[in-house]
C-alpha positions as CSV (number, residue, x, y, z in Angstrom):
1,V,0.1,0.0,0.0
2,E,2.7,2.5,0.9
3,A,4.6,1.8,-2.5
4,E,1.3,2.4,-4.2
5,H,1.1,5.9,-2.8
6,G,4.8,6.6,-3.6
7,N,6.1,6.0,-0.1
8,T,8.8,3.6,-1.3
9,T,11.1,4.2,1.5
10,E,8.4,3.3,4.1
11,A,7.5,0.3,1.9
12,I,10.9,-1.1,1.7
13,A,11.3,-0.6,5.6
14,G,8.1,-2.6,6.0
15,Y,8.9,-5.5,3.6
16,R,12.4,-5.7,5.3
17,K,10.9,-6.0,8.7
18,A,8.5,-8.7,7.3
19,I,11.4,-10.6,5.9
20,E,13.2,-10.3,9.2
21,L,10.3,-12.0,10.8
22,D,9.7,-14.7,8.0
23,A,12.8,-14.8,5.6
24,K,11.3,-17.8,3.8
25,N,8.0,-16.2,2.5
26,P,8.4,-15.7,-1.1
27,D,5.6,-12.9,-1.0
28,Y,7.6,-10.6,1.2
29,H,10.6,-10.8,-1.1
30,K,8.3,-10.3,-4.2
31,G,7.0,-7.2,-2.6
32,L,10.4,-5.9,-1.8
33,A,11.7,-6.6,-5.2
34,S,8.7,-4.9,-6.8
35,V,9.4,-1.7,-4.9
36,L,13.1,-1.8,-5.7
37,E,12.4,-2.3,-9.3
38,Q,10.0,0.7,-9.1
39,K,12.9,2.7,-7.7
40,R,15.2,1.4,-10.4
41,D,17.5,0.0,-7.8
42,W,18.5,-2.7,-10.1
43,K,21.0,-4.9,-8.3
44,P,19.0,-5.2,-5.1
45,A,15.9,-5.7,-7.2
46,L,17.6,-8.6,-9.0
47,D,18.8,-10.1,-5.8
48,E,15.3,-10.3,-4.4
49,W,13.8,-11.8,-7.6
50,E,16.4,-14.4,-7.4
51,T,15.7,-15.0,-3.8
52,V,11.9,-15.3,-4.9
53,L,12.9,-18.0,-7.3
54,A,14.9,-19.8,-4.7
55,L,11.9,-19.8,-2.4
56,I,9.1,-20.8,-4.9
57,G,8.9,-24.5,-5.5
58,T,9.0,-26.5,-8.7
59,K,5.6,-28.2,-8.7
60,P,3.3,-27.8,-11.7
61,T,1.1,-25.4,-9.4
62,D,4.2,-23.1,-9.1
63,R,4.7,-22.7,-12.8
64,L,2.8,-19.3,-13.0
65,A,4.6,-17.9,-10.0
66,R,7.9,-18.9,-11.4
67,K,7.1,-17.6,-14.9
68,D,6.1,-14.2,-13.3
69,A,9.4,-14.2,-11.3
70,H,11.5,-14.9,-14.4
71,R,9.8,-12.4,-16.5
72,H,10.7,-9.7,-13.8
73,Q,14.1,-11.1,-13.4
74,V,14.9,-10.7,-17.1
75,A,13.3,-7.3,-17.2
76,V,15.6,-6.1,-14.3
77,I,18.6,-7.5,-16.0
78,Q,17.8,-6.0,-19.3
79,R,16.7,-2.5,-17.9
80,G,19.7,-2.5,-15.5
81,G,22.1,-2.7,-18.3
82,G,25.5,-1.3,-17.4
83,M,24.6,-0.6,-13.8
84,L,24.7,-4.4,-13.1
85,P,28.1,-6.3,-12.7
86,A,29.5,-7.8,-15.8
87,D,28.5,-11.4,-14.6
88,R,24.9,-10.3,-14.3
89,T,24.5,-8.9,-17.8
90,L,21.8,-10.2,-20.3
91,S,24.5,-12.0,-22.3
92,A,26.0,-13.5,-19.0
93,Y,22.6,-15.0,-18.2
94,R,21.9,-16.0,-21.6
95,M,25.1,-18.2,-21.7
96,K,24.5,-19.4,-18.2
97,W,21.0,-20.5,-18.9
98,Q,21.8,-22.0,-22.4
99,K,24.6,-24.0,-20.8
100,A,22.2,-25.2,-18.0
101,F,19.3,-26.1,-20.2
102,A,21.5,-28.0,-22.6
103,T,22.5,-30.2,-19.6
104,G,18.8,-30.7,-18.6
105,D,17.9,-27.9,-16.4
106,I,14.3,-27.2,-17.4
107,D,13.9,-24.1,-15.1
108,A,16.7,-22.6,-17.3
109,G,14.6,-23.3,-20.4
110,Y,11.8,-21.4,-18.8
111,A,14.1,-18.4,-18.1
112,L,15.5,-18.5,-21.5
113,V,12.0,-18.3,-22.9
114,E,11.4,-15.0,-21.0
115,L,14.8,-13.6,-22.0
116,Y,14.1,-14.4,-25.8
117,A,10.6,-12.8,-25.3
118,R,12.4,-9.5,-24.4
119,S,15.5,-10.1,-26.7
120,P,14.6,-12.3,-29.6
121,Q,17.3,-14.1,-31.6
122,Q,17.2,-15.9,-34.9
123,G,15.1,-19.1,-34.2
124,E,14.2,-18.2,-30.9
125,P,12.2,-18.5,-28.7
126,Q,10.7,-21.1,-31.0
127,A,13.6,-23.7,-30.6
128,T,13.6,-23.4,-26.8
129,L,9.8,-23.7,-26.6
130,E,9.9,-26.7,-28.9
131,K,12.4,-28.5,-26.7
132,L,10.6,-27.5,-23.5
133,V,7.2,-28.7,-24.8
134,K,8.7,-32.1,-25.3
135,L,10.3,-32.1,-21.8
136,V,7.3,-30.7,-20.1
137,P,4.3,-32.3,-21.9
138,D,1.6,-31.5,-19.3
139,D,2.3,-27.7,-19.5
140,A,-0.5,-26.5,-21.6
141,D,0.3,-22.9,-21.1
142,L,3.9,-23.4,-22.3
143,A,2.3,-25.2,-25.5
144,M,0.1,-22.3,-25.9
145,D,3.1,-20.0,-26.0
146,L,4.4,-22.0,-28.7
147,V,1.2,-21.8,-30.6
148,K,1.4,-18.0,-30.5
149,V,5.0,-18.0,-32.0
150,Y,3.8,-20.5,-34.8
151,G,0.9,-18.1,-35.5
152,A,3.1,-15.1,-35.7
153,Q,5.3,-16.9,-38.2
154,R,2.2,-18.0,-40.1
155,K,3.1,-21.7,-39.4
156,F,-0.5,-22.6,-39.3
157,D,-0.2,-26.3,-39.6
158,E,2.1,-26.6,-36.8
159,A,0.0,-24.2,-34.6
160,V,-3.1,-26.5,-35.3
161,T,-1.2,-29.8,-34.8
162,L,-0.1,-28.6,-31.4
163,L,-3.6,-27.2,-30.4
164,L,-5.2,-30.5,-31.3
165,D,-2.5,-32.3,-28.9
166,I,-3.4,-29.7,-26.1
167,A,-7.0,-30.7,-26.5
168,K,-6.3,-34.5,-26.4
169,K,-4.3,-34.1,-23.3
170,Q,-6.7,-31.6,-21.5
171,P,-10.3,-32.0,-22.9
172,S,-11.4,-29.2,-20.8
173,R,-9.6,-26.8,-23.0
174,E,-11.5,-28.2,-26.2
175,R,-13.8,-25.2,-26.6
176,D,-10.9,-22.6,-26.6
177,V,-8.7,-24.9,-28.7
178,Y,-11.4,-25.2,-31.4
179,Q,-12.0,-21.4,-31.2
180,Q,-8.4,-20.7,-31.7
181,I,-8.2,-23.2,-34.6
182,S,-11.1,-21.4,-36.2
183,E,-9.3,-18.0,-35.8
184,I,-6.2,-19.8,-37.5
185,K,-8.1,-20.9,-40.4
186,T,-9.7,-17.5,-40.8
187,E,-6.1,-16.1,-40.8
188,A,-5.2,-18.7,-43.4
189,R,-8.1,-17.8,-45.7
190,Q,-9.6,-21.2,-45.2
191,D,-13.2,-19.9,-44.3
192,D,-15.1,-23.1,-44.7
193,E,-12.8,-24.8,-42.2
194,A,-12.9,-21.8,-39.9
195,I,-16.8,-22.1,-39.9
196,E,-16.5,-25.9,-39.1
197,W,-14.2,-25.2,-36.1
198,A,-16.3,-22.4,-34.8
199,R,-19.2,-24.8,-34.9
200,K,-17.3,-27.3,-32.9
201,A,-16.5,-24.8,-30.4
202,L,-20.2,-23.7,-30.2
203,A,-21.0,-27.3,-29.7
204,K,-18.9,-27.6,-26.6
205,S,-20.7,-24.5,-25.1
206,P,-24.2,-24.1,-26.8
207,S,-25.4,-21.4,-24.1
208,D,-22.4,-19.3,-24.5
209,P,-23.5,-16.1,-26.6
210,T,-19.8,-15.3,-27.4
211,A,-19.5,-18.7,-29.3
212,Y,-22.5,-17.6,-31.5
213,E,-20.9,-14.3,-32.1
214,R,-17.7,-15.8,-33.3
215,L,-19.5,-18.1,-35.5
216,G,-21.3,-15.3,-37.0
217,E,-17.9,-13.4,-37.4
218,R,-16.7,-16.5,-39.3
219,Y,-19.6,-16.5,-41.8
220,A,-19.2,-12.8,-42.2
221,Q,-15.5,-13.2,-42.9
222,R,-16.4,-15.8,-45.7
223,Q,-18.6,-13.1,-47.5
224,R,-15.7,-10.5,-47.7
């Protein structure tokens, strides 16, 4: 609350006191990291985000929290630039994570995905995502990230194949998957197939007005 009102000094003091009382609570370190990031105090902010990562677990239920922490970690590294030590630059972390991922460190792969999202390289983040999806086949959100990459590159067949695999593994996502396939088919100018997949999405949720709206959009698109 203090940080939201610009009272960063008080906010930092409050978080440090909380950490003093419960040093293993990642939420306190996350709060402190966010305030330090807001102050552009890059090195301490990076220290805190790395403490957050050290405290968060590695279970499937921890993935979103780790992704958020990695995203902040990479943002601080990039924005800190020359104000960080030479061994904590973006290129230093890239080499460190590439080496670790090559030896099977899955978390390093997740970190690389966030790094490449902010600092793309030729073939990346596609290559890292493709490897990760094979190593962590139950992470549908990760697969969805790869679908977005395929879509941006107009690799529509690859995107559809991956979406169907997601639906097979997680039937609860079928409606969303079918809707995304419908949108991809529209982008690929395959309007009849787009309508077919929109109908399949509607069948999964016949009381959803949005599904009818999107089916209507597909018909309208075919008339253009």
